[in-house]
N, C-alpha and C positions, 0 to 999 in steps of 0.2 A: 773022338767025340768030346764035346765040351758043354757044359751047362752054364748059362748066364747067371752070374751072381747078382742079386739086387743091390748089393753094396758096391757096385762098380762106381767109378768117379762120376759118370753121367747121371746115374740116379741120385747120387749124393748131392750134386749141384742142383737138381731140379726141385727137390723137396723144400728148400727154404723160401722159394718165390712166393708161395701163397701167404705165409705170415708177413712178408715185406709188403706185398700189395695191401694187405689188411691194415698194416700200420700206416702206410701212406694215405689210404682213404680216410682213417680216423683223424690223422693230422690235418688233412685238407678240410674235413667237416668241422674240426674244432676251430681252424683258422676262420672259416666262413662264419661260424657262430660268433666268434670273438669280434670280427669286423662288423657284423650285423648289430651286435649289442652296443658297440662303440658308436656306430652310426645313429642307433636309436637314442643313446644317451645325448649325443651331440644335438639331435633334432629336439629332444625334450628340453635341453638347456636353452636352445634358441627360442623355443616357445615360451619357456619360463621368463626369459628376458623380455620378450615382446609383451607378455601380459603384464609384467611388472611395470613396464614403460606406459602401457595403456592405462593401468591403475593410477600411477602417479599423475599422468595427464588429466584424468578425470578428477582426481582430488584437487589439483591446482585450478581447474576450471570451476569446480563447485565452490571453492573458496573465493575465486574472483567474483562469481555470481552472488554468493552470500554476502560479501562485503559491499555489493552494490557499486562496482566501478562502471559509471556511466558517463556519457558525454557532458552531463551537467558538472562533473568534477574536473573537467579539462579546461585549460586556459583557452579563451576564445581568440581568434585571429581575424582582424578586419571588423569593419562596422557590421552590425547585425541587430536583429530583434531578439530581446531576451524573453524566453518563454518560461512561465511557472504554471504548474498544473495543480488544481485541487480536484481530486477524484474520490468521491465517496462522502461519508458522514463527516461532518465538522465536529471534531471532538479532540480532547487532550489525549496524549499517549504516543506522540511521535509519527502518527500517520500523515498522509499528504494534506489533510484538512486541519491539522493542528497549528497553533500559533508558533510552536517551537520549530516546526518544519518550514512554515511559509515565510515567517519574518526574516530569518537569515538569508533565504533565497532572494527575497525582495531587496534587502540591503546590498547583497552582491550585485544584483542587476542594476540597481540605480547607481551604485558606485562605479561600475565599469564604464569607463569613458568610450569604449567601443560599442556599447549598447545605445542605440539611438532611441529606443523606447521599450516598454515593457508590455507583454501580452500575458494576461492572467486567464488561462482557460479553466472554467469551472463547469464541473458535472457533479452536482451535489443536491440531495433532497433537503439539506438543512442539518441541524444539530445544536451544539451548544451556543447559547447567546453570549457566553463569556468569551469563548475562543473566537467567534465571529466578530465581537466587539473589539478585542485586542488587535486582530488583523485590520479591521476597518480604521482604527485609530492610527495604526503604523502607516498604512497607505496615505492617509491624509498628511501625516508628518513628513513622509518622504516626498510627496508632491510639493509641499512647501519648500523643502530643502533642495529639491531638484526641479525647479519650475519649467526648465527647458526640456525635460524628459517626460513624455506622456505615458499614462498607463491606460490600456484598453482591456476590457473584459470580453472574452468570447465565450458564449454559452454553448455547451455541448447538448446533451440530452435535456438536462434541466438545471435551473438555477433557482431553487425554491428556498424560501424561508431564510435560514442562516447563510445559505449560499448567496442569496440576493442582499442580505445584510452587508456582505463583503463587497459585492458587485456595485453597490450604491456609492462607494467611495471613488470609483473610477472616473476618468475623463469621459469615456463613452463606453456603451455596452452594445455589443453586437450579438445577434441571435440567428438561429435558423428559424424559418417561418413556423416549423412544427415543434420547436423547443417548448419546454414547460417553464413558465416564468411567474414569480409572484409568491403567493402563500405568505403574505405579510401578517403574521400572527404568532401567538405564543400558546403552547399548551403545557399542561402538567397532568400526566396520566398515571394510572395505577389500577389495582384490583382490590376487590373486597370479598372476603371469604366467610363472613359471619354467618350467613344463611346456610352454607355448606357445613360449617363447623357445628351448627345446631342440629343438623340432620344426622351427622356422625357422632354426635355426643362428645365433641372435643371442646375442652375448656381452655381459654386463653388466659394465662397467668403472666401479666406484664407489670413489673415493678419499675417505677421511674422516680428520679429526683428532679423535680421541675414540672410545673403544671402541664406544659406543652411538649414535654420531651417525647412522648409517644405520638407526635404530630402525624395525623392521617395514617395511623398504623392500619394495614390492610386487614388485620385479624381482630380489630376492635370496632365497635359501632361508630358511625360517622358523627362527628361533633360539629353542629352548624357553625359555631364560632370559629373553628379551625378552618372550615371550608371558606368562610367569608375572608379570612386572613389570606389564604392561599390565592383566592381570586383577586384580591387587591394587589398582591405581589405580582401575579401574572399580568394584570392591567398595567402595572407600572413598567414592567419590561416591555410590554407591547407598545406603550407610548414612546419609550426609548427607541424602539425599532422605527416607528413612524417618524420621529424626529430626524433619524439618520437618513431615511429615505427622502424626506422633504429637503433636507440640507444638500444631499448629494445630487438629486435630480433638479432641484430649483425650479425654474419656470417651465422646464420641459414637461413636467409632470401635469397631467390632465386628470385631476382627482375626481372620482365618482364615489357615491355612497358605499360601493362594494369594494373599493380599492384596498382598504385595510381590514377587511373582514376575514381574511385567511383564504380567500379564493385565489385560484391560479389561472393563468391564461396561456394561450398559444403565443409563440414568438411573434407572429403577425399582429395579433391583438395587443401584445406588449408594446410593440412599436407605436401603435395608434394611441395607446394610453400614456405614452411618454416614459414607460418603464424601461424601454430600450431605445437605441438611437438608429438602428438599421440592421441589415442582414450582412453576415460575413462569417468567414472561417479564419483560422490562425494564419493560413497562407495568404488569404486575400487581404487581411488587415495589415500583415507585414508588408505585403507588395504595394497596396494602394495607399495606406495611411503612413506607414513608416518608411516607404520607398527603398526597401531592401528585401530581397528574397532569402537572405541568409538568416537562419534561425538557430539560436543556441539554447539548449535546455538548461535552466538553472534549478530545476526542481531538485529538492533533497530526497534522493531515493535511499530509503533505509535498508540496511543489509539484514540478513536473517539472524545472525547472532544478536545484533542490537535490538531487533523486534522481540526475540524470545526473552532476552534479559529484561527489557522494559515491561513486557507483559507479566513476567514472573514477579518483578518488583512491585508492579501495580497491584497484582493479586494479593501479595503478602501484605501491603500497606492497606489495601481496602479491607481485607479480613481483620487486621489488627484494629483499625479505627472503628469498624462495625462492632467488634467485640467490646471495645472500651467505651465508645460513645453511643452505641445503639443507633447507628445511622440507617434509618429505613425510610427517609423522606424521598419522594420522587422529585427529580430536578426539573425545572422548567426547560423547555426545549423549543427551538425554532424549527418546526417541521410541519 
């Protein structure tokens, strides 16, 4: 008889298999985790690169838009009509209605030998008589310097007051039958707060050096002498406006008692009164009058950084001058 011994070679070789299988499973699991982590890191790296590329592209696009890269800054090819736009209030400060923006565009358009003519598209309710006068004078100078190159105005929604002051210098004016045209007048507006100040018990303390330095101060009672002076100045500017219209339109103008009263008319009525020459758009004028359908925009489009800097500088300058000079006078306006 014999008794099996648990320490026989067969039993001894069977016992280590369980730890070996455990070690293999752990190693396989660790390898899978390592590969998964590596794959995740690679995917995260690829996404980071993608998002960085998108961010850089957006920044470059924003800079391009901010600095105003437009077709107007590109060299033109072949004969074409030169387009310049005035959109909005006519005022200083670098907008499309300022002399600083319009005049360089006009000079470029007239000097370009490939431009057979200039189309000035206006959509403006009016604004500064100074800016409008400067642009009008420059148009007249350029027309004399380049007599073979016509300048036509095309009215969009409206060409009123200061806008029409500019348009009067053109060879011809084209409108839509529903456009608003005219408003040949000048105004100087403001507010008076003396009654409200009396009710609130507010006292105005104004110290000036010069009898009329507080001219038409809104917080002081109206002085008839100053009102008469302001009215005389407004009438003088109004007469300048009338002279510009009469000179620009000549015999085409059919004057009526209300023509220079500040009223405005539809485009259809403006043609009847001789304030405009006919109906047309930028495309129709380029095609029918200038005999070319190619149009190149010469408008100076201001970039965002330039606008911000100019507004900031203008605000600082205005604040400084107001503090030093006490500038509270309302300005005459063509609107």
